[in-house]
N, C-alpha and C positions, 0 to 999 in steps of 0.2 A: 504494500500500500504506500502511496506517495504522500508527502507532507503537503503538497499543493492542493488547490481546490479540486474537488471531484467534478467530472463531467456528468451531465445528465445521462441516466442509464435506465431505459425502459424495459430492457430484456432481462434484467436481473444479473447481468454480468458486467465486468469492468474490462474493456478491451484495450486500454492504454496503460496497463499497470506494469508491464515489463516485457521481457523477450522470452523466446522459447529456449530449450536446453542447448541448442546448437549455437546460440549467440547471435542469430540473424535478427536484426532489429526491425525488419520489414514484416515479420509475422508476429502478431500480438499474442500474448498469453491470456487465455480465458480463465478467470477464477470465479468460483461460485460467489453469489451475492452474500451468503451467510458469512463468508470469510472476510468480506470487505465491509460489512456493516459495522456500525458502532457497537461496542460491547454493551450488554444489558446492565442497567444500574444495579448495584449491589443491594440486596435486601438488608434491612436492619437485623441486628443480632437477636432481636426479640422474637422473630418468626414471621409468619405470613401476616398480611394486613387483616385487621379486624373489621374493615368496612364491608357493608353489604355490597353484593354484586350489582352492577348497573342493569343487567338483564337477568331476570329470573329464569333459571333452567331447571328442568327435571321436576316440575311441579306435578304431582299426581292428581288425577281427577278424583272427586269424592266417590266413595263406594256407592254403587247404584246410579252413578252419574251418566250412564250410557242411555241410549234411546229406549223409550218405553214401548216402542213398536218396531217392527222390522224396518230396515233402511230403505226399502222400496215404497213404504207407505208415505203419504203426503205429510208435510211438516206438522200440521195441527194434530194429526193422529199420533205422531211420534212423541208429542209432548202433552198427551191428554191429562196426566196428573196435575201439572201446574195450571193448565187451562181450566180444569174443573175447580180447583181451589180459587183461582183468580176470578172465575165466573161467579162462584158463590159469594165471594167477598164483594164483587161489583153489584150483585143483586141485593146484598145486605145494605150497601151504601145507597142504592136506589130506594129501598124501603125506609131508610133513615131520612132521606130527603123528602119522602112522601109523608113524613111526620108519624111514622110507626117505628119509634126508636127501639123499643124493647125487642120486637121480632127481628129487626135488622141487626141489632147487636148480637142476638143469639145466633143468627145465621152466620155472621162473621166468625164468631167463636167456634161454632160447629164446623165451619170450613177449615179452620186451622187445626182442629182436633182430627178431622178427616185426613188432612195433610200429614199429620203425625202418624196416624194409623197406616196410611199408604206407604210412608217412608219406612216404617218398621216392618211391614208385611211383604211389600213387593221387592223383588230383587233389582229392578231397574225402574227408576221413576223420572228419568230425564232431568230437566232443569229444576225439579223440586229438590234435588240433591244439591245442597250448597256447601255443607261442611261434612264432617263424618256422620255416619248414621246415628250414632248415639247423641251427638250434639243437635242434629236436626230434630230428632224425635223429642228430646227434652225441650228445645226451644219452641217448636210448634205446639207441643202439648201444654206447656205452662202458659204460654200466651193465650191459647184457645180457652183453657180452663178459667183463667183470670177474667177474660172478656165475658164469658158466659156467666160466671158468678157475679160480676159487677152488673151485668144487664138484669139478672134476676133480683138483685138487691136494690135496683134503682127506684127512687121515689117518683111519683106517689104510688101507693099501693104495691109495695114490694111483694114479689112472689116468694122470695126466700128471706127469712128474718133470722139473723144471728143474734141471740140474746145479749151476749157480753159486748157486742160491738157498740151498742148505744152507750154503755158505761165507759168504754175506752174513749169514745169521742167526747163525752162530757168531761172526763178527767183531763184530757189533753187540751180542750178549748178553754178551760178556766182561766 
């Protein structure tokens, strides 16, 4: 390698670096680009970098994250679990907008509970699989149960009354 400025090299070789073994200066010596490249900077003695990679590689899909129907089926048929849950939630929101709040909220909670049941029971649920099976079932189940319980306890005329809840509210509001 010479100490002078390097010429532009698009082929990955340096053609003006020296002569061949016979000493003929008209025939250039071809050296690999790896030998003419700058040496890699030394890593710190502490080890590899602790920074996150700029590009995520090797991320596994969630369990059951495959298609819920065969690949030759149309797109809506392949994602029927998430479409069923989203459709029930949309219908619940329409009921709430039509001023029937309690049935709408119960329908939304029931849709989430159905999503938890499908995520637990079916081997492949398409886009309903977001995280691991355990996390999805717990998340959908707890959110669905809380929404249903709150809808049943809503005033006026609650369907479900919890006796100690009134005492807890009075004690905390004082």
